[in-house]
MIDO-933799 format. One line per 4 residues: number of its first residue (from 1); their letters; for each residue x negated, y negated, z of C-alpha. Coordinates in steps of 0.2 Angstrom, whole numbers, plus 2048, in hexadecimal, padded with zeros to 3 digits. Layout:
MIDO-933799
NUM = a = X,Y,Z  ...
This chain:
MIDO-933799
1 = xxxx = 81C,869,7CA  81C,85F,7B9  82C,855,7B6  831,84A,7A7
5 = xxxx = 839,83B,7B0  835,830,7BF  839,838,7D0  846,82F,7DA
9 = xxxx = 851,837,7E7  853,847,7DB  848,851,7D1  84E,85E,7C4
13 = xxxx = 844,86C,7BC  849,87C,7B4  85B,879,7B8  857,877,7CA
17 = xxxx = 859,867,7D4  850,862,7E3  852,853,7EF  842,84A,7EE
21 = xxxx = 83A,842,7FE  829,83D,7F7  820,830,7ED  81C,81E,7F2
25 = xxxx = 82B,815,7EB  831,810,7FD  83D,803,7F7  843,80D,7E8
29 = xxxx = 840,7FF,7DC  839,80A,7CE  84A,812,7CA  855,804,7D0
33 = xxxx = 860,800,7C1  862,7ED,7C6  84F,7EB,7C7  84D,7F5,7B7
37 = xxxx = 859,7E9,7AE  84F,7DA,7B5  83F,7E2,7AF  846,7E5,79D
41 = xxxx = 84A,7D2,79C  838,7CE,7A2  831,7D9,795  83A,7D0,788
45 = xxxx = 832,7C0,78E  820,7C6,792  81E,7D6,788  81A,7E8,78D
49 = xxxx = 808,7E4,793  7FB,7D7,792  7EA,7DD,78D  7E1,7CC,78E
53 = xxxx = 7D5,7C5,79B  7DC,7B9,7A8  7CE,7AD,7A3  7D3,7AC,791
57 = xxxx = 7D7,79B,78A  7EA,7A0,789  7F1,7A3,79A  802,7A9,7A0
61 = xxxx = 80B,79E,7AC  813,7AD,7B5  802,7B2,7BE  800,7A2,7C7
65 = xxxx = 813,7A2,7CC  812,7B4,7D3  801,7B1,7DC  808,7A1,7E4
69 = xxxx = 818,7A9,7EA  80F,7B9,7F0  801,7B0,7FA  80F,7A6,803
73 = xxxx = 819,7B7,806  80A,7BF,80F  803,7AF,817  7F3,7AD,80D
77 = xxxx = 7EC,79E,805  7EA,7A6,7F4  7ED,7B6,7EA  7E7,7BE,7DA
81 = xxxx = 7EF,7CC,7D0  7E6,7DA,7C7  7EB,7E9,7BD  7EA,7F6,7CB
85 = xxxx = 7E8,7F8,7DE  7D8,801,7DB  7D1,7F3,7D1  7D6,7E7,7DF
89 = xxxx = 7CC,7F1,7EB  7BD,7F4,7E0  7BC,7E1,7DA  7BB,7DC,7EC
93 = xxxx = 7AE,7E9,7F1  7A3,7E6,7E2  7A3,7D3,7E6  79C,7D6,7F7
97 = xxxx = 78F,7E3,7F2  786,7D5,7E9  784,7CD,7FA  779,7D1,809
101 = xxxx = 785,7D9,815  789,7EA,81E  799,7F4,81A  7A3,7FD,827
105 = xxxx = 7B3,806,824  7C1,80C,830  7C3,81F,82F  7CE,825,821
109 = xxxx = 7CE,815,817  7D3,816,805  7C5,819,7F8  7CA,809,7EF
113 = xxxx = 7C2,7FF,7FD  7B3,80A,801  7A1,806,7FD  795,815,7FB
117 = xxxx = 78A,80E,808  798,80A,815  796,810,827  7A5,815,832
121 = xxxx = 7AB,808,83E  7AA,816,84C  79C,821,850  79F,82F,85D
125 = xxxx = 7AF,827,862  7A7,816,865  7A4,807,85B  795,809,850
129 = xxxx = 786,802,85A  781,7F6,84B  792,7ED,84E  78E,7EA,860
133 = xxxx = 77C,7E3,860  777,7D1,860  770,7D1,84E  779,7C3,844
137 = xxxx = 77F,7CA,834  78E,7CA,828  798,7DA,828  7A6,7E0,81D
141 = xxxx = 7B3,7EB,826  7C0,7F4,81C  7D0,7FD,821  7E1,802,81C
145 = xxxx = 7F0,7F9,824  7F8,80A,824  7ED,818,823  7F1,827,818
149 = xxxx = 7F6,832,827  7FD,825,833  80E,81E,836  809,80F,840
153 = xxxx = 7FF,800,83A  7ED,801,83E  7E7,7F9,84E  7DB,7EB,84C
157 = xxxx = 7D6,7EB,85E  7C5,7F2,85B  7C0,7E1,853  7C0,7D9,865
161 = xxxx = 7B1,7E4,86A  7A6,7E0,85B  798,7D4,85F  79A,7C2,85D
165 = xxxx = 78A,7C2,853  793,7CA,844  79C,7C0,837  7AB,7CB,832
169 = xxxx = 7B3,7CC,821  7C2,7D7,823  7CA,7E0,814  7DB,7E7,817
173 = xxxx = 7E3,7F3,80B  7F6,7F1,80C  7FC,7FD,7FF  807,807,80B
177 = xxxx = 80D,7F8,815  810,7EA,808  823,7E9,806  828,7F4,815
181 = xxxx = 81E,7EE,824  822,7DD,82C  833,7D4,82E  834,7D1,81B
185 = xxxx = 828,7DE,815  819,7D2,815  80D,7DE,81D  801,7DB,82B
189 = xxxx = 7F4,7CF,823  7FA,7C0,82B  7FB,7C8,83D  7E9,7CC,83E
193 = xxxx = 7DF,7C0,848  7CE,7C1,84F  7C1,7B3,854  7B3,7BD,84B
197 = xxxx = 7BC,7BE,83A  7B4,7B3,82D  7BF,7B8,81F  7CF,7C3,81D
201 = xxxx = 7D2,7CB,80C  7E2,7D6,808  7E2,7E2,7F9  7F0,7EC,7F4
205 = xxxx = 7F9,7F6,7E6  809,7EE,7E1  80F,7FF,7DA  816,807,7EA
209 = xxxx = 824,7FE,7F4  825,7F0,7E8  826,7FB,7D9  81B,7F0,7CE
213 = xxxx = 80C,7F3,7C2  7FC,7EB,7C9  7F2,7E7,7D8  7F0,7D8,7E3
217 = xxxx = 7E2,7CF,7ED  7E6,7C1,7F9  7DA,7B6,804  7D4,7A4,806
221 = xxxx = 7D3,799,7F6  7C0,799,7F5  7BF,7AC,7F5  7CD,7AE,7E8
225 = xxxx = 7C5,7A1,7DC  7B4,7AA,7DE  7BC,7BA,7D9  7C3,7B2,7C9
229 = xxxx = 7B1,7B0,7C3  7AC,7C2,7C6  7A8,7CB,7B6  7B3,7DA,7BB
233 = xxxx = 7C2,7CF,7BC  7BE,7C5,7AD  7BC,7D5,7A2  7CB,7DE,7A9
237 = xxxx = 7DD,7DD,7A2  7E9,7D4,7AC  7F8,7DB,7B6  807,7DE,7AC
241 = xxxx = 810,7CD,7AC  822,7D4,7A9  821,7DD,7BA  81B,7CD,7C3
245 = xxxx = 829,7C3,7BB  836,7D0,7C0  830,7CF,7D2  832,7BC,7D2
249 = xxxx = 844,7BE,7CC  849,7CC,7D7  848,7C5,7E9  85A,7CA,7ED
253 = xxxx = 857,7DC,7E7  847,7DE,7F2  851,7D8,801  85F,7E4,7FE
257 = xxxx = 854,7F3,7FB  84A,7EF,80B  85A,7EE,815  860,7FF,80D
261 = xxxx = 84F,807,813  851,800,824  863,807,825  85D,818,81F
265 = xxxx = 84F,819,82C  85C,814,83A  868,821,834  85B,82F,832
269 = xxxx = 851,82C,842  861,82A,84D  861,837,85A  854,841,851
273 = xxxx = 847,84B,85B  839,853,850  82C,860,854  81B,85A,859
277 = xxxx = 816,861,847  81C,850,840  815,83F,841  821,831,83F
281 = xxxx = 828,820,845  83A,81A,843  835,80A,83A  82A,812,82D
285 = xxxx = 830,81D,81E  823,82A,81E  822,83A,829  812,844,829
289 = xxxx = 810,857,82C  801,862,82B  80B,873,82D  80B,87B,81B
293 = xxxx = 81B,885,820  825,875,821  822,872,80E  828,883,80A
297 = xxxx = 837,883,815  83D,872,80D  839,878,7FC  843,888,7FE
301 = xxxx = 852,87D,804  851,872,7F5  847,864,7FC  836,85F,7F4
305 = xxxx = 829,854,7FD  818,84E,7F9  80B,85B,7FC  7F9,859,7F5
309 = xxxx = 7E7,857,7FA  7E3,845,7FD  7D1,83F,7FD  7CF,83A,80F
313 = xxxx = 7DB,848,816  7D4,858,81D  7E1,864,816  7F0,862,80B
317 = xxxx = 7FA,853,80F  80D,855,811  816,844,810  829,843,813
321 = xxxx = 82F,832,80C  83F,82A,80F  844,81C,802  851,80F,800
325 = xxxx = 85A,81A,7F3  85D,829,7FE  86F,82C,802  875,830,814
329 = xxxx = 87A,841,80D  868,843,807  861,83E,818  86D,849,822
333 = xxxx = 867,858,818  855,855,81C  858,850,82E  862,861,831
337 = xxxx = 853,86B,82A  846,862,833  84F,863,844  84E,876,842
341 = xx = 83B,876,841  833,87A,852
């Protein structure tokens, strides 16, 4: 379906209107009028885009201000913005590819943080044997805080069973947790602790729950300063400064939208019993289903959900997404239909 405007809670095409439960705008910021007005003001100050290198002799103050606030928000020492979440992941991976280290990935991790020579953390249901031997080495382990087909944060318990001979750099993609997981939407970065972790790095898109244009990397000061000297960073355009400024001046709006989302989840999941065809958690705004008949049933009843082939998903991925902008009437209509599915 090709449409000519951003999909919020409604999609219209050929004089037909659907309720839309898809996308990734969990907090509904992309179409929130108050946030748009704030962004318009920021554009007047910072322009529509900034195509210069961050290392140029003229520097914009908004970057340091945003990165300082963001690092405090998630509990990191330092942070660095880039033009996209994909670039955030690739910049970090390319940095470590120059060093002598081994790459491992948690199953179904996002392509942005995958190295072509990476091995799975698990082999035949057990930790990869190279992670349990006594050989001293640096290892890079990458994973998504929220995997593309899961509704609970990834468990980091497997780290406890990795050999103490390994010095671990842990790279966490928070694209689908930032803004909606944690008491204030700070994600999981600051909750992950393990004696073998030498360095923790968070990468994320800012374009999902937060509704911003750009990506973010957060870690210790030393690592972030090293990334700033990488050719890939120096030669890249910066994140859009107007969006960063709008975020800085919209703290109250984000808090309001997060509370609306929590209220919507509480209303929707109250006394709800779904078929085993669905994977869901009452605290997370995405419901997964691998039964293709569900997509058709909802479509025939005027509800459109996300349904497409995702790179690390076996079949078509169906995602039912609840946002802060859905009304209780919207939610009740969806809830009534889903309860009929056995």
